[in-house]
C-alpha positions as CSV (number, residue, x, y, z in Angstrom):
1,M,13.8,-21.0,-8.8
2,S,10.5,-19.5,-7.5
3,S,8.8,-17.0,-9.7
4,F,9.3,-13.3,-8.9
5,V,6.2,-11.5,-7.8
6,D,6.2,-7.7,-7.6
7,I,2.5,-6.7,-7.6
8,V,-0.4,-8.3,-5.8
9,S,-3.8,-7.3,-4.4
10,I,-4.8,-8.2,-0.8
11,E,-7.7,-7.5,1.6
12,V,-7.1,-6.0,5.0
13,K,-9.4,-5.3,7.9
14,A,-8.9,-3.8,11.3
15,G,-10.5,-5.5,14.3
16,D,-14.0,-4.5,15.5
17,G,-14.4,-2.8,18.8
18,G,-15.9,-4.9,21.6
19,N,-19.5,-4.3,22.7
20,G,-20.3,-2.4,25.8
21,C,-21.9,-4.5,28.6
22,V,-25.3,-4.1,30.2
23,S,-24.9,-5.3,33.8
24,F,-26.1,-4.4,37.3
25,H,-24.2,-4.8,40.5
26,R,-25.2,-8.1,42.3
27,E,-24.3,-8.5,45.9
28,K,-25.8,-10.2,48.9
29,F,-28.0,-7.9,51.0
30,V,-27.8,-5.3,48.2
31,Q,-31.3,-5.2,46.6
32,A,-30.8,-2.5,43.9
33,G,-27.3,-2.5,42.8
34,G,-26.4,0.2,40.3
35,P,-25.3,-0.3,36.6
36,D,-21.7,-1.6,36.4
37,G,-21.4,-2.7,32.7
38,G,-17.8,-2.1,31.4
39,D,-16.7,-0.8,28.0
40,G,-15.7,-3.0,25.1
41,G,-12.0,-3.4,24.2
42,R,-10.5,-1.6,21.2
43,G,-10.0,-3.6,17.9
44,G,-6.5,-4.3,16.7
45,D,-4.8,-2.2,13.9
46,V,-3.5,-3.3,10.5
47,V,0.2,-2.5,10.6
48,F,2.7,-2.8,7.7
49,V,6.3,-3.5,8.4
50,A,9.2,-3.1,5.9
51,T,11.9,-5.8,6.1
52,N,15.1,-6.4,4.1
53,R,14.7,-10.1,4.7
54,M,12.0,-10.3,1.9
55,H,12.8,-9.5,-1.7
56,T,9.6,-10.4,-3.4
57,L,5.8,-10.4,-2.7
58,M,5.7,-14.2,-3.4
59,D,4.2,-14.9,0.1
60,F,1.1,-13.0,-0.7
61,R,0.2,-15.4,-3.5
62,F,-0.9,-17.9,-0.8
63,K,-2.4,-15.5,1.7
64,R,-4.6,-12.7,0.5
65,K,-6.6,-11.7,3.5
66,F,-5.3,-10.1,6.7
67,V,-7.7,-9.4,9.6
68,A,-6.7,-8.0,13.0
69,D,-8.3,-9.3,16.2
70,S,-11.5,-7.7,17.5
71,G,-11.7,-6.3,21.0
72,E,-13.5,-8.3,23.7
73,D,-16.9,-7.3,25.1
74,G,-17.1,-5.4,28.3
75,Q,-18.0,-7.3,31.5
76,G,-19.8,-6.6,34.7
77,G,-18.0,-4.9,37.6
78,R,-17.0,-2.1,35.2
79,R,-14.4,-4.4,33.6
80,T,-13.2,-3.2,30.2
81,G,-12.8,-5.9,27.5
82,K,-9.4,-6.8,26.3
83,S,-8.1,-4.9,23.3
84,G,-7.6,-7.0,20.1
85,A,-4.1,-7.7,18.9
86,S,-2.9,-5.8,15.9
87,I,-1.8,-7.7,12.8
88,L,1.6,-7.1,11.3
89,V,1.9,-7.4,7.5
90,K,5.6,-7.8,6.5
91,V,6.6,-6.5,3.1
92,P,10.0,-6.0,1.3
93,C,11.6,-2.6,1.6
94,G,10.5,-0.5,-1.4
95,T,6.9,-1.7,-1.3
96,I,4.2,0.8,-2.1
97,V,0.6,0.3,-0.7
98,R,-2.1,1.7,-3.0
99,D,-5.8,2.0,-2.4
100,E,-7.3,-0.5,-5.0
101,E,-10.3,1.7,-5.8
102,S,-8.7,5.1,-6.1
103,G,-5.1,4.2,-6.9
104,K,-3.8,6.6,-4.3
105,V,-0.4,5.9,-2.6
106,L,-1.3,5.3,1.0
107,M,2.2,4.4,2.3
108,D,5.7,3.9,1.0
109,L,7.6,1.4,3.2
110,F,11.0,2.6,2.4
111,R,13.4,1.7,5.2
112,D,14.2,-1.6,7.0
113,G,12.1,-1.9,10.2
114,E,9.8,1.0,9.3
115,Q,6.2,0.4,10.6
116,K,3.1,2.3,9.5
117,V,-0.5,1.9,10.6
118,L,-2.9,1.5,7.6
119,L,-6.2,0.9,9.4
120,K,-7.0,1.6,13.0
121,G,-9.1,-0.8,15.0
122,G,-12.7,0.1,16.0
123,N,-13.3,1.8,19.3
124,G,-14.9,-0.2,22.0
125,G,-18.6,0.4,22.9
126,V,-19.6,2.1,26.1
127,G,-21.1,0.1,28.9
128,N,-24.4,1.0,30.6
129,S,-22.5,2.3,33.7
130,R,-21.6,5.3,31.5
131,F,-25.2,6.2,30.9
132,A,-26.2,6.5,34.6
133,T,-27.4,10.0,35.6
134,P,-29.3,11.3,38.6
135,T,-32.5,10.9,36.6
136,R,-31.6,7.7,34.8
137,Q,-30.2,5.5,37.5
138,A,-30.7,2.1,35.8
139,P,-29.9,2.4,32.1
140,N,-30.7,-0.9,30.4
141,F,-28.7,-0.3,27.3
142,A,-25.1,0.0,26.1
143,K,-23.4,0.9,22.9
144,P,-21.9,-1.7,20.5
145,G,-18.3,-1.6,19.5
146,E,-17.4,0.3,16.3
147,K,-17.4,-2.0,13.3
148,T,-14.7,-1.7,10.7
149,K,-14.8,-2.4,7.0
150,A,-12.4,-4.4,4.9
151,R,-10.4,-2.6,2.2
152,R,-8.6,-3.9,-0.8
153,V,-5.1,-2.6,-1.4
154,R,-2.5,-3.2,-4.0
155,L,1.1,-3.9,-3.1
156,E,3.7,-2.8,-5.6
157,L,7.4,-3.6,-5.1
158,K,9.7,-1.0,-6.6
159,S,13.3,-1.9,-6.2
160,I,15.4,0.5,-4.1
161,A,18.6,1.1,-6.0
162,D,20.7,4.2,-6.6
163,V,21.7,3.1,-10.1
164,G,19.9,1.0,-12.7
165,L,21.4,-0.9,-15.6
166,V,19.1,-0.6,-18.6
167,G,19.4,-1.9,-22.1
168,F,18.3,-4.6,-24.5
169,P,18.4,-8.2,-23.5
170,N,21.7,-10.0,-23.9
171,V,23.9,-6.9,-23.9
172,G,25.7,-8.0,-20.7
173,K,23.9,-6.2,-17.9
174,S,23.9,-9.3,-15.6
175,T,27.5,-10.0,-16.3
176,I,28.4,-6.4,-15.5
177,L,26.5,-6.7,-12.2
178,S,28.5,-9.8,-11.3
179,V,31.8,-8.1,-12.2
180,V,31.3,-4.9,-10.1
181,T,29.4,-6.4,-7.2
182,A,29.2,-9.6,-5.2
183,A,25.8,-10.5,-6.8
184,R,25.6,-13.7,-8.7
185,P,22.7,-13.5,-11.1
186,R,21.9,-16.3,-13.5
187,I,23.7,-15.7,-16.8
188,A,23.3,-17.4,-20.1
189,D,23.5,-16.5,-23.8
190,Y,19.8,-16.1,-24.7
191,H,17.3,-13.3,-24.3
192,F,15.3,-12.8,-21.1
193,T,17.6,-14.8,-18.9
194,T,17.0,-12.2,-16.2
195,L,13.4,-12.5,-15.1
196,Q,13.7,-10.4,-11.9
197,P,15.6,-7.4,-10.8
198,N,19.0,-8.3,-9.4
199,L,20.6,-6.0,-6.8
200,G,24.2,-5.7,-5.7
201,I,26.4,-3.3,-3.7
202,V,29.2,-1.6,-5.5
203,R,32.2,-0.6,-3.3
204,Q,34.4,1.9,-4.9
205,D,37.3,3.4,-2.9
206,E,35.5,4.8,0.3
207,D,32.1,4.9,-1.3
208,S,29.3,2.4,-2.0
209,F,26.0,2.4,-3.8
210,V,23.2,-0.1,-4.8
211,L,23.2,-1.2,-8.4
212,A,20.2,-3.0,-10.0
213,D,20.1,-5.0,-13.2
214,I,16.7,-4.1,-14.6
215,P,15.4,-6.7,-17.1
216,G,13.0,-6.6,-19.9
217,L,13.6,-3.2,-21.5
218,V,13.0,-3.7,-25.2
219,E,11.4,-1.6,-27.9
220,G,7.7,-1.4,-27.0
221,A,8.3,-2.1,-23.3
222,S,6.1,0.9,-22.2
223,E,3.2,-0.8,-24.1
224,G,3.8,-4.2,-22.5
225,V,6.1,-5.8,-25.1
226,G,8.5,-8.4,-23.6
227,L,9.0,-8.1,-19.9
228,G,9.3,-4.4,-19.9
229,H,5.9,-3.2,-18.8
230,A,6.1,-5.3,-15.7
231,F,9.6,-4.3,-14.7
232,L,9.9,-0.6,-15.7
233,R,8.5,0.2,-12.2
234,H,11.8,-1.0,-10.8
235,V,13.7,1.8,-12.5
236,E,11.5,4.5,-10.9
237,R,13.5,4.9,-7.7
238,T,16.9,5.0,-9.3
239,R,18.8,8.3,-9.3
240,L,21.1,7.4,-12.2
241,L,20.9,5.1,-15.2
242,I,23.7,3.2,-16.8
243,H,22.7,2.4,-20.4
244,V,24.5,-0.7,-21.5
245,L,25.0,-1.2,-25.2
246,D,26.5,-4.1,-27.2
247,I,29.0,-1.8,-29.0
248,S,30.3,-4.7,-31.1
249,G,27.0,-5.3,-32.7
250,S,27.4,-9.1,-32.1
251,E,23.6,-9.5,-32.0
252,G,23.3,-8.0,-35.5
253,R,21.8,-4.7,-34.2
254,D,23.1,-1.2,-34.5
255,P,24.1,0.0,-30.9
256,L,23.1,3.6,-31.9
257,A,19.6,2.5,-32.9
258,D,19.4,0.5,-29.6
259,F,20.2,3.6,-27.7
260,D,17.4,5.6,-29.4
261,A,14.9,2.7,-28.9
262,I,15.5,2.4,-25.2
263,E,15.6,6.2,-24.7
264,G,12.2,6.3,-26.4
265,E,10.7,3.7,-24.1
266,L,11.9,5.6,-21.0
267,K,10.2,8.8,-22.3
268,Q,6.9,6.9,-22.5
269,Y,7.1,5.8,-18.8
270,G,6.8,8.6,-16.3
271,D,9.8,10.9,-15.9
272,L,12.5,8.2,-16.4
273,A,13.9,10.0,-19.4
274,E,14.9,12.8,-17.0
275,R,17.3,10.6,-15.1
276,P,21.0,11.3,-15.6
277,V,22.6,8.7,-17.9
278,L,26.1,7.2,-18.3
279,V,26.7,4.8,-21.2
280,A,28.6,1.6,-20.9
281,A,29.9,0.5,-24.3
282,N,30.2,-3.2,-23.5
283,K,31.8,-6.1,-25.4
284,M,34.8,-4.1,-26.6
285,D,36.7,-7.3,-26.6
286,L,34.7,-8.3,-29.7
287,G,35.6,-5.1,-31.5
288,G,33.4,-2.0,-32.0
289,E,35.9,0.9,-32.3
290,E,34.0,2.3,-35.3
291,N,30.6,2.1,-33.4
292,L,32.2,3.7,-30.3
293,A,33.4,6.7,-32.4
294,R,29.9,7.0,-34.0
295,L,28.3,6.9,-30.5
296,R,30.6,9.5,-29.0
297,E,29.9,11.8,-32.0
298,K,26.2,11.3,-31.5
299,L,26.3,12.2,-27.8
300,K,29.0,14.8,-27.6
301,D,26.5,17.7,-27.4
302,R,24.3,16.0,-24.7
303,D,26.8,15.7,-21.8
304,I,26.4,11.9,-21.8
305,P,29.8,10.3,-21.2
306,V,30.6,7.0,-22.8
307,F,32.8,4.4,-21.2
308,P,34.2,1.5,-23.2
309,V,34.2,-1.7,-21.1
310,S,34.4,-5.4,-21.4
311,A,32.5,-7.6,-18.9
312,A,34.1,-10.7,-20.3
313,T,37.7,-9.4,-19.6
314,R,36.7,-7.2,-16.6
315,K,38.3,-4.1,-18.2
316,G,37.2,-0.5,-18.0
317,F,35.0,-0.6,-14.9
318,D,37.2,1.4,-12.5
319,R,36.6,4.6,-14.6
320,L,32.9,3.8,-15.0
321,M,32.3,3.2,-11.3
322,R,34.3,6.3,-10.2
323,A,32.3,8.4,-12.6
324,T,29.1,6.9,-11.1
325,V,30.2,7.7,-7.6
326,Q,31.0,11.3,-8.6
327,K,27.6,11.7,-10.4
328,L,25.7,10.3,-7.4
329,A,27.4,12.7,-5.0
330,A,26.0,15.6,-7.0
331,L,22.4,14.2,-7.1
332,P,19.7,14.6,-4.4
333,P,19.2,11.5,-2.1
334,L,16.6,8.9,-2.8
335,A,13.2,10.0,-1.4
336,P,10.0,8.0,-0.7
337,Y,6.8,8.7,-2.6
338,E,4.4,11.3,-1.2
339,E,1.6,9.5,0.7
340,E,-2.1,10.4,0.6
341,I,-4.5,10.0,3.5
342,L,-6.8,7.0,3.3
343,P,-10.4,8.4,2.9
344,E,-12.5,7.7,6.0
345,I,-15.5,5.4,5.7
346,P,-18.3,7.5,7.2
347,E,-19.6,6.2,10.4
348,G,-21.8,9.0,11.5
349,A,-24.8,11.0,10.2
350,P,-24.9,10.0,6.5
351,F,-28.2,8.1,5.9
352,A,-30.5,7.4,3.0
353,I,-34.4,7.6,2.8
354,A,-36.2,5.8,0.1
355,K,-40.0,6.2,-0.4
356,E,-41.6,2.9,-1.1
357,Q,-45.1,1.6,-1.4
358,G,-46.6,1.5,2.1
359,G,-44.0,3.7,3.8
360,Y,-40.4,4.8,3.9
361,L,-37.1,2.9,4.1
362,L,-34.3,4.3,6.3
363,S,-30.8,2.9,5.7
364,G,-27.2,3.8,6.3
365,S,-24.2,2.7,8.4
366,A,-25.0,5.3,11.0
367,I,-28.5,4.0,11.3
368,D,-27.4,0.4,11.6
369,Y,-25.0,1.4,14.4
370,L,-27.7,3.3,16.2
371,V,-30.2,0.4,16.0
372,D,-27.6,-2.0,17.4
373,S,-27.1,0.2,20.5
374,V,-30.8,0.5,21.4
375,N,-32.8,-1.8,23.7
376,F,-36.3,-1.4,22.3
377,S,-38.0,-3.0,25.3
378,D,-36.6,-0.3,27.6
379,E,-38.4,3.0,27.7
380,Q,-35.3,5.1,28.4
381,S,-33.3,3.5,25.6
382,L,-36.3,4.1,23.2
383,N,-36.3,7.7,24.2
384,Y,-32.6,7.9,23.5
385,F,-33.3,6.5,20.0
386,H,-35.9,9.1,19.3
387,R,-33.7,12.0,20.5
388,T,-30.8,10.7,18.3
389,L,-33.1,10.6,15.2
390,R,-34.0,14.2,15.8
391,R,-30.4,15.3,16.6
392,W,-29.2,13.8,13.3
393,G,-31.9,15.5,11.3
394,I,-33.6,12.3,10.3
395,I,-37.1,13.3,11.5
396,D,-36.9,16.6,9.5
397,A,-35.6,14.6,6.4
398,L,-38.5,12.2,6.6
399,R,-40.9,15.1,6.8
400,E,-39.4,16.7,3.7
401,K,-39.8,13.4,1.9
402,G,-43.5,13.6,2.7
403,A,-43.8,11.4,5.8
404,G,-46.8,12.2,7.9
405,E,-48.3,11.2,11.2
406,G,-48.8,7.4,11.3
407,D,-46.8,6.5,8.2
408,T,-44.6,3.4,8.4
409,V,-40.9,3.8,8.6
410,A,-38.8,0.6,8.1
411,I,-35.2,0.1,9.4
412,G,-34.0,-3.3,8.4
413,D,-36.4,-5.8,9.8
414,M,-38.2,-3.4,12.1
415,E,-41.0,-1.0,11.4
416,F,-42.1,2.1,13.3
417,D,-44.9,4.6,13.0
418,F,-43.8,8.1,12.2
419,V,-44.6,10.4,15.1
420,E,-44.3,14.2,14.9
């Protein structure tokens, strides 16, 4: 059996925009054709798709980087470059995408077939035909395509189930799941047989719901003891919990103490303790009437019903499942997590000025983009560069830093004289 993977970090990047083209019309007997450089194509998006054909994030252990295609460069004859193809990242239903750095929930892929765009592709650059004016009839420059940046995101799979079975290992949760659903989990008589959440559909009369066997909940689970810390997240989406107890005490533990221990762990992990609870007093075929009476006395003032059942003899489950259906009907439907907007990576005016020996260093993503769009051997393009520096407030910022006439300003590998 392949290992279950429910959390993984990956890198995603949208496609860059294609560059605008510098081109002039060439035709026989036409001596001075006008500019006809086309725009660059748009980069592809990063799109996440939920599918119920996947049940684990195992595939992402072997592929951790997803990059959409970049747009093609523009061409002469005002031909726009071809847009890049988007990349589809398929994930199981119930997957949450978090920003690795901030931890914010960017999207919750909740329903089968649901598609959401995480990163949009870069816009294509503008060709030189767009810069033609009555006074500038032969622009010898174009704009590059918008460059996108890679992001790291964390995928977390949170099982989508209406009801979760919780309890200590070896109390019979997996057996109960196999009795009331068509699921066939691996079952054996030792702790931690279940290493992954198992889901099944319960059909009771005219109703149905999804039931999940949540493994690993032991005392100390909220602090990472056993398997609990890794799997508690799979209980988060459930609307109702069925607490399974070994009422016979066959493992040598007191079922009332087990109930208190698991309840304490749920209180330590988010709002799980606020979920409505039903109790399945399992293994009644092995005895336990005295413990059953003690448990009912303990819970009589808390409106927590107790149902004696036996997974081994398949008895007592009709009452438990009917009570579950009635309880679910009174609860609000399952809802996806609230999503937050991915913070934009600034592409415009932000810049940095550092005073160094011999001059000033100008840097920033906006500056890099501007330099890429300029043809420094062309006077009109150079004038555009100077006007943009003034419009963005860079000239004033340099002056405030102490730059004077003739001082050296460096941008990457290029150096300029500061001119008022």
